[in-house]
N, C-alpha and C positions, 0 to 999 in steps of 0.2 A: 573391406569392411563396409557395413550399411548400418546407418543410424536414423532413428526417427526423432521428430521433434513436435511437442504439443505445447499449447498454451492454455492454461485452465484458470477459472475463477474470474474475478472482475478484471475488465480491460484497464490498461494504464499507459501512460506515455512511456516509450522506450522498449516495449515488447518487441517491435519490429527490428529494432537495432540489435536487440539480443538474438533473434532469430538470424539475422544477417551475420552477426559475429560467429555464431556456431557454424552456420552452413559454409560461409566463405573460408574460415580456417580449416574446416574439414575437407572441402573440396580442393582448395589451392595448395594447402600445405601437406595434406596427407592422402589425397585422392579417394576420400571416403564418399560413398554414396549417400545422399541425404534425402530423406522423405519427410515431408510435412503431414501432419495428422490433423484432420479438420475438427474443430469443436470440441478441444480438450479430450477427456478420456471417452466421450461419446463417440468420436472418431475411431477410437480404438476398438470399441464394441462393434461398430458397423463396418469397419475396414474401409473408411473414407480417407484415402490417401492421395496426397498431392506430391509428385517428384519435384525437387527443387533443384535448380541449377543457377549459375551465375546470372543468367538473363532474368530469371524470376525474382532475384534479389535486388535488382537494379532500382534505385529510387525510393527503397523502403526505409533507409536510415532515419529520415525526418518525418516519417508518417506516424500519426497516433494510432491507437487500436491495435489489432493484430490482423495480419493477412491470412492466418490460418483460422481465424475465428475462435470462439471460446464457449465454454459452458460451465455449469456448477455440477455436472455430473460427479457423483461420488460413489464409485463402484463397490466400496465396502459398507455402505449404508444400507441396511436391510429394510425392504418394504414388506407389508404384510403378506403379499403373494409371491415372495421370492425366498429361495434358499439364501443363507447369509453370504456365501461366496460365489453365487451364480454369476454375477457380472464379472467379478475378479478372475474367475476361471476362464471366461470368454476372452477376456483381455490378454491373458497369458497364453491361451490357445492362438490368438490372432498375431501376437508378438512372435511367437515361435513359427508359425505358418509364414510370415513375411520375412522370417530369417534376419531379424534385426540382431545386430551385435551390441547395441545399446540404445537406450531411450532417454532423451533429454526432456524433462519436465519443468516447464517455467510457470511459476505460479506463487501464490502466498502460502498461508499457513495451512489451509486445507489441502492444497496441492502438494505440499511437502509431506503431509501426514500420509496421503495416498501413495505417493512416490516411496516413502519409507516401507509401507507394508508391501507393495509390489517388490521392492528389493529383497524383503525377507522371504518372498516366494522364488527367489532366484533370478529374477530379471536384473539385467545390468542397467542401473539407473544413475543418473546424474541430475541433481536439482539446481535450478537457478532462480534465486528469490526475487519476487517483483511484487510490489504493492505501494499504493500511494500512502498507506498508513504507516510504513515503516516499522511495523510490528513483527516481522519474521524473526524469531529467536535464533541467535548464533552469529548474526552478521551486524556490523556497525551501520549498514546503510542498504536500503533496497532502491532500485531504480523506479522512477515514478513519483517518488517523494519529493525531489527537488522541484520537478515541474508542478506538482499540486501546491506546494508552498508558494511558488512564485504566482500561480493563479490567484490563490487566497490572499497573497499579500497585495497584489494589485487591486483586488476587490476592497480590501481594507483602505488603501490609499484613496480610492474613489470615494469611500464613504466619509472619510475625514472632511472633505470639502462640503458635502451636503449637511453633514452633522453640524459643522460650524455655521453654515448659512442659516439654519433653521433652529440652532440651539437644542438639538435633540440628543437623546441617548440612542445610539446605533448599536443593535446586536447583530452580529454576523455568525451564523452556524456553519461549521465545517465539519468534514468527515472525520471519522475516528470513533469506532464503537467501544472498543476497550482501551485503546491507546491514544494519548493526546498529543503526539508528535506534530501533527499538522497545526493544531491550535496553538501550541507552544511556539513553534518557529515562525508561523505566519503572524501570530500575535506580537511576538518580540519585533520581528522585521517591520511589521506595520504600525507599531506604537500603540498597541492596544493597551487600554487603561486597566481593564480587568480581563484575565485569562481563566477560563474554567476548563478543568481537565478531568477525565474519568478517574485517574489515579488519586486525585486529591478531594477529600470530602469538604464541601464548602457550606457556608452559613448564609442563609438568606438575609439574616440580620446584618452581617458584615457587609455584604454587597450593598445593601441599602445605606448603611452608615457611611460607606466609602463614597458612594455617590453624592449623599449629602454634604460630605466633607469638601468634595470637589466644587460643589456649588457655592459653598461658603467662601472658598478662597478664589472665586470668580473664574473657575474653569467652565466654559460656557456650554461644553458638550463633553460626552464620554463615548468610548468605543469599548464594546464588550465582545470578546472573541470566545465562542462556546464550541466545545466538542459536541457532536451529536450524541455521544455515549454517556453524557454526565447523567447523574441520578435525578429524576424527575418524579412528580406526583400525578396520579390519574392518567398514566401513560401518555402524557403530553410530550410533544416534541421539545427538544432542548430549548431552542430560541424562543418558542412561544411561552414556554414555562417561565423562563427568566423574565421575559417582558410582562407576564402576569404578576410575578412576584414585585416587580418594580412599580407597576401601575396601581396595584392594591395597597402598597405600603407607603410610597412616597409620591405617586402620582405625577411623574415626570413624563413628558412626551416621549414615546418610545416607538422605534420601528425595527423590524426584524427582516434580515435578508438570509435566505438559505441558499448556500452555493449548490449543494447537491452534485449531480453528475458532471457539472461544469469542470470540477476539479480533476476529473479523470480523462477528459478528452483533449484532443489537439495535439499540437506539435511537442515532442519531448525537449526539453532544456538541453543545452550543450553538455552540462554535467551529467544528465541522465543518458544521453547517448554514448558518452565516453564510459560510464559505469557498465552500461548494458553490454558494449563491446567488449570491455575487459572480462566480465562474467561469461560471455558467450564464447570467447576464444579460450579462456581457462577451462571451461567444460570441456572443450575438445582435447586440450592437454590431458585431463584426467582420463578421458576415454582412450585415447592413444597409449596411455601408460597402463591401461587396465585397471584404473583405480575407481571402482564403482561403489555405489551405495553411500554417495556423499553429495553435500550441497556446497555449491561455490559460495564463498563468503569474503567479506573484506574486514580486516581487523588493522587499525591504525594506518590506513590507506594501502596495506599490502594485500594483494588478492591471494587467497588460500582456500581451504576447504574443510568441512567438518562432516562427521558422520550423520546421515539422515535420521538414525535413531536418537540422536541428541536433540534434534529439532522437533521430532514428532510430538504433537499435542502440547506444544509450549507457545507462549506469546510474550514478545518483548515489549514490556511496559516501561513507562517513566518511573524512575525512583524519585521520590519527594525531594531528595537532595541532589538531584541531577544538576551539574554545573550551570546550565543555561537558566534553570528556575531560580537558583541562588542569585545569579547575576541580574535577572530581571527583577527581583525583589529589591535588590540594592538600588535600583533606579525608580523605585515607587510603584512597580506594577503589582496589583492586587491579584491573588489567586483565590480570593473568597474564603479562606481558611483563617486569616488573621488580617488586621489592619496593617498597612505599610508603615 
């Protein structure tokens, strides 16, 4: 057998651990030939392939990023000067010419959608979900998330000391366009006083009233954790917008920190290395069983898989009644929708 591996979309900690899990299990357990595909679906278009063996996998478990490179190429996204399926047709042609028995696609929501569409074209596809945003539908957890939460939490920890020294309101903006998983988990872990999520509509008045209340009870500083995807006005960035609201209404000294790409880089946490390894090795099990058109998933800490068709076009968002939100409210955390 011969399989290809590609990594697409944004980079995140743990991708190399997943590549290693797939390739080592394929080579050592099943004697399968493994080929790395450079730069996501772009590499399938240009036939940019890298043979993978045990030597090339040495030392990558702890590395951030992806040794295969990545891109945001979406072969089914039509441009004005292209036929709708022109790129997809070329990918299918190259897949067959290379005589792949299966293709492992490691990525987030966009990658899983492309993987599902290619599976419908008859390609043998297995998907592995990764994203720091933790918003891939159909799985309890994506690798990259734990590492990102750790980085964000450390940043919040460090802001506490500065906020306390200068008696300021510190706003930290973390990633999460549609889903607030990072802001919720890092906010709770870091002791955020206010946590703003894209899934919960907040009130500017409630935010300001809560900060006033904290001042009245001699709380000398406050930490606000904001997801980048919250609703703002005038296309302002999330952190800047909340700072503007505070300064215009209650005039407290406020500073904004935007973590940005720091959350996606660096060494994966032990938990992400383990999860990525479990995902990668299970993907090989699916391939060896001939069980294609599926995405590896974790449910209640058990590794399983679900049809890619179920994942396609969906996003895993936070439920307003999610248990951690309820527990955070019980310890006085404000989510901007009502006073604690």
